[in-house]
ZATI-367547 format. One record per residue (C-alpha): x, y, z. Coordinates in pm, whole numbers, plus 50000, padded with zeros to 5 digits. Each point is the difference from the previous one (the first is absolute). Layout:
<pts>
+-------+-------+-------+
!    px !    py !    pz !
+-------+-------+-------+
!     X !     Y !     Z !
...
+-------+-------+-------+
</pts>
This chain:
<pts>
+-------+-------+-------+
!    px !    py !    pz !
+-------+-------+-------+
! 16004 ! 76845 ! 67155 !
! 49770 ! 49984 ! 50304 !
! 49661 ! 50164 ! 49964 !
! 49960 ! 50324 ! 50193 !
! 49701 ! 50067 ! 50222 !
! 49807 ! 50317 ! 49908 !
! 49980 ! 50256 ! 50278 !
! 49672 ! 50137 ! 49861 !
! 49667 ! 49826 ! 49959 !
! 49881 ! 50201 ! 49699 !
! 50113 ! 50251 ! 49736 !
! 49821 ! 50272 ! 50196 !
! 50209 ! 49918 ! 50307 !
! 50316 ! 50013 ! 49789 !
! 49943 ! 50374 ! 49947 !
! 50023 ! 50061 ! 50375 !
! 50316 ! 50009 ! 50212 !
! 50075 ! 49671 ! 50173 !
! 49848 ! 49946 ! 50343 !
! 50337 ! 50036 ! 50172 !
! 50058 ! 50337 ! 49828 !
! 49656 ! 50130 ! 50100 !
! 50046 ! 49893 ! 50363 !
! 50353 ! 50141 ! 50011 !
! 49881 ! 50334 ! 49860 !
! 49741 ! 50031 ! 50277 !
! 50260 ! 49922 ! 50264 !
! 50245 ! 50257 ! 49862 !
! 49730 ! 50263 ! 49967 !
! 49900 ! 49945 ! 50363 !
! 50362 ! 50007 ! 50116 !
! 49969 ! 49648 ! 50138 !
! 50292 ! 49762 ! 50034 !
! 49964 ! 49660 ! 49832 !
! 50289 ! 49793 ! 50132 !
! 49980 ! 49621 ! 50002 !
! 49858 ! 49987 ! 50355 !
! 49746 ! 50282 ! 49955 !
! 49627 ! 49943 ! 49971 !
! 49864 ! 50168 ! 49685 !
! 49641 ! 49872 ! 50011 !
! 49849 ! 50350 ! 50027 !
! 50135 ! 50085 ! 49654 !
! 49868 ! 49693 ! 49818 !
! 49663 ! 50039 ! 49829 !
! 49739 ! 49731 ! 49945 !
! 50108 ! 49746 ! 49739 !
! 50362 ! 50111 ! 49994 !
! 50133 ! 49719 ! 50217 !
! 49898 ! 49744 ! 49739 !
! 50158 ! 50214 ! 49729 !
! 50317 ! 50029 ! 50208 !
! 50012 ! 49622 ! 50037 !
! 49976 ! 49955 ! 49621 !
! 50273 ! 50257 ! 49951 !
! 50230 ! 49823 ! 50247 !
! 49923 ! 49669 ! 49829 !
! 50111 ! 50136 ! 49663 !
! 50325 ! 50134 ! 50142 !
! 50074 ! 49676 ! 50184 !
! 49947 ! 49816 ! 49672 !
! 50266 ! 50228 ! 49851 !
! 50235 ! 49910 ! 50287 !
! 49953 ! 49629 ! 49932 !
! 50066 ! 50064 ! 49631 !
! 50323 ! 50183 ! 50088 !
! 50101 ! 49705 ! 50219 !
! 49973 ! 49786 ! 49684 !
! 49716 ! 49785 ! 50135 !
! 49771 ! 49852 ! 49736 !
! 49667 ! 50058 ! 50173 !
! 49806 ! 49901 ! 49686 !
! 50125 ! 49642 ! 50011 !
! 50108 ! 49956 ! 50362 !
! 49686 ! 49882 ! 50179 !
! 50147 ! 50094 ! 50338 !
! 50044 ! 50371 ! 49920 !
! 49717 ! 50050 ! 49750 !
! 49788 ! 50192 ! 50255 !
! 50274 ! 50107 ! 50239 !
! 49974 ! 50373 ! 49919 !
! 49627 ! 49992 ! 50072 !
! 50047 ! 49811 ! 50327 !
! 50281 ! 50224 ! 50124 !
! 49811 ! 50322 ! 49913 !
! 49697 ! 49877 ! 50193 !
! 50223 ! 49898 ! 50291 !
! 50167 ! 50343 ! 50014 !
! 49683 ! 50209 ! 49979 !
! 49749 ! 49788 ! 50192 !
! 50216 ! 49813 ! 50249 !
! 50357 ! 50073 ! 50101 !
! 49998 ! 50377 ! 49927 !
! 49631 ! 50065 ! 50059 !
! 50081 ! 50218 ! 50301 !
! 50097 ! 50267 ! 49746 !
! 49675 ! 49985 ! 49804 !
! 49729 ! 49913 ! 50256 !
! 49853 ! 50255 ! 50239 !
! 50073 ! 49954 ! 50370 !
! 49795 ! 49722 ! 50160 !
! 49689 ! 50107 ! 50186 !
! 50056 ! 49948 ! 50372 !
! 49722 ! 50046 ! 50254 !
! 50128 ! 50163 ! 50317 !
! 49835 ! 49981 ! 50342 !
! 50034 ! 50245 ! 50290 !
! 50200 ! 49887 ! 50300 !
! 49695 ! 49986 ! 50227 !
! 50175 ! 49791 ! 50266 !
! 50295 ! 50243 ! 50000 !
! 50246 ! 49719 ! 49938 !
! 50361 ! 50101 ! 50058 !
! 50187 ! 49670 ! 50016 !
! 50254 ! 49869 ! 49752 !
! 49850 ! 49812 ! 49706 !
! 50211 ! 49801 ! 49753 !
! 49879 ! 49879 ! 49661 !
! 50209 ! 49753 ! 49804 !
! 50176 ! 49839 ! 49845 !
! 49816 ! 50116 ! 49686 !
! 50144 ! 49845 ! 49686 !
! 50087 ! 50259 ! 49737 !
! 50115 ! 49981 ! 49640 !
! 50165 ! 50276 ! 49805 !
! 50263 ! 50049 ! 49729 !
! 50340 ! 50163 ! 50000 !
! 49979 ! 50317 ! 49791 !
! 50361 ! 49951 ! 49885 !
! 49952 ! 49661 ! 49828 !
! 49625 ! 49928 ! 50038 !
! 50087 ! 49682 ! 50190 !
! 49767 ! 49878 ! 50278 !
! 50025 ! 50112 ! 50362 !
! 49830 ! 49757 ! 50239 !
! 49970 ! 50070 ! 50367 !
! 49805 ! 50067 ! 50317 !
! 49878 ! 50311 ! 50178 !
! 49932 ! 50055 ! 50368 !
! 49803 ! 50304 ! 50114 !
! 49989 ! 50134 ! 50354 !
! 49730 ! 50247 ! 50098 !
! 49957 ! 50192 ! 50324 !
! 49651 ! 50153 ! 49968 !
! 49893 ! 50327 ! 50154 !
! 49642 ! 50082 ! 50108 !
! 49963 ! 50192 ! 49672 !
! 50149 ! 49726 ! 49782 !
! 49798 ! 49820 ! 49738 !
! 49990 ! 49620 ! 50027 !
! 49995 ! 49781 ! 49689 !
! 49945 ! 49627 ! 49951 !
! 50297 ! 49765 ! 49987 !
! 49940 ! 49905 ! 49636 !
! 50016 ! 50369 ! 49904 !
! 50365 ! 50016 ! 50106 !
! 50074 ! 49726 ! 49747 !
! 49810 ! 50187 ! 49727 !
! 50191 ! 50321 ! 50063 !
! 50331 ! 49811 ! 50002 !
! 49915 ! 49829 ! 49671 !
! 49898 ! 50331 ! 49837 !
! 50322 ! 50176 ! 50101 !
! 50229 ! 49707 ! 49920 !
! 49849 ! 49906 ! 49661 !
! 50228 ! 50242 ! 49816 !
! 50364 ! 50001 ! 49893 !
! 50179 ! 50102 ! 50322 !
! 50316 ! 50022 ! 50193 !
! 49936 ! 49863 ! 50348 !
! 50146 ! 50303 ! 50176 !
! 49732 ! 50223 ! 49847 !
! 49718 ! 49744 ! 50019 !
! 50011 ! 49981 ! 50382 !
! 49972 ! 50380 ! 50023 !
! 49712 ! 50014 ! 49752 !
! 49815 ! 49731 ! 50193 !
! 50055 ! 50179 ! 50332 !
! 49877 ! 50329 ! 49851 !
! 49681 ! 49837 ! 49868 !
! 49924 ! 49825 ! 50328 !
! 50072 ! 50309 ! 50208 !
! 49771 ! 50209 ! 49778 !
! 49712 ! 49754 ! 50039 !
! 50032 ! 49901 ! 50369 !
! 50156 ! 50308 ! 50165 !
! 50147 ! 49800 ! 50292 !
! 50216 ! 50116 ! 50289 !
! 50268 ! 49765 ! 49870 !
! 50066 ! 49800 ! 49686 !
! 50270 ! 49745 ! 49919 !
! 50052 ! 49817 ! 49671 !
! 50257 ! 49729 ! 49934 !
! 50059 ! 49835 ! 49661 !
! 50214 ! 49689 ! 49949 !
! 50038 ! 49891 ! 49639 !
! 50193 ! 49787 ! 49757 !
! 50112 ! 50163 ! 49675 !
! 50019 ! 49795 ! 49682 !
! 50228 ! 50255 ! 49836 !
! 50261 ! 49845 ! 50233 !
! 49879 ! 49639 ! 49959 !
! 49970 ! 49989 ! 49622 !
! 50276 ! 50231 ! 49878 !
! 50313 ! 50179 ! 50122 !
! 50141 ! 49829 ! 50308 !
! 49729 ! 49728 ! 49988 !
! 49973 ! 49992 ! 50381 !
! 49666 ! 49846 ! 50095 !
! 50050 ! 50012 ! 50377 !
! 50002 ! 50374 ! 50067 !
! 49705 ! 50188 ! 50146 !
! 49951 ! 50374 ! 50025 !
! 49830 ! 50150 ! 50305 !
! 49873 ! 50355 ! 50040 !
! 49806 ! 50174 ! 50273 !
! 49817 ! 50327 ! 50051 !
! 49914 ! 50125 ! 50348 !
! 49763 ! 50289 ! 50052 !
! 49865 ! 50182 ! 50307 !
! 50006 ! 49794 ! 50320 !
! 50208 ! 49723 ! 49839 !
! 50270 ! 50252 ! 49920 !
! 50000 ! 50168 ! 50342 !
! 49927 ! 49708 ! 50235 !
! 50288 ! 49753 ! 50011 !
! 49803 ! 49744 ! 50205 !
! 49708 ! 50002 ! 49754 !
! 50234 ! 49962 ! 49705 !
! 50181 ! 49713 ! 50171 !
! 49668 ! 49826 ! 50079 !
! 49887 ! 50027 ! 49638 !
! 50326 ! 49869 ! 49857 !
! 50019 ! 49714 ! 50252 !
! 49653 ! 49874 ! 49896 !
! 50057 ! 49994 ! 49624 !
! 50130 ! 49647 ! 49966 !
! 49799 ! 49830 ! 50274 !
! 49731 ! 49922 ! 49742 !
! 49966 ! 49665 ! 49827 !
! 50162 ! 49998 ! 49654 !
! 49760 ! 49984 ! 49707 !
+-------+-------+-------+
</pts>
């Protein structure tokens, strides 16, 4: 029988509810949703993320045991539960557990009001149905107003990574990203396009590795001005592939 990983670091800790139960209780008490693509960082106290990682590790070890994998003697899977728990909490799903990235905004002193396009920004996420990877690109179009905030190009990538590093469905991810950008920049117009490949189609089911999914959100001037929208869309694929 494979050894289980303790979810608690001491007997004193064992008397307390598990980290996931404590965090969940706070969310419920506050009336906050905690779906797969929600950020719950405000309800995690100091030290609890490490405890949560240990808890996930123990439960992943139980999954491997139920899959009849001898992790005690198989050198390839001996530390798999630990690696996967760390990957979930600190890497691929960290957009759920980390606070929003700090982004310095600058006033639009020059009163810029011309179309700006950022992208393609490479993004990585996971399908919330099967937890399979989603790999793709994002293009962002901004039409600033005199009252808009301006942010550095690298900050767009940080915001994209924060929003996308959660279990998602792409249709909701593009809206969440547009909402976050609109809240921070307050432009006259905002456009977001995501093009991604879904490994839940590559690896299982129909096993079609050639399909791409594309979604767009148009806000403000991009929604109302056909010429602006056409200009943005026509410029998306004139960039050099990376």
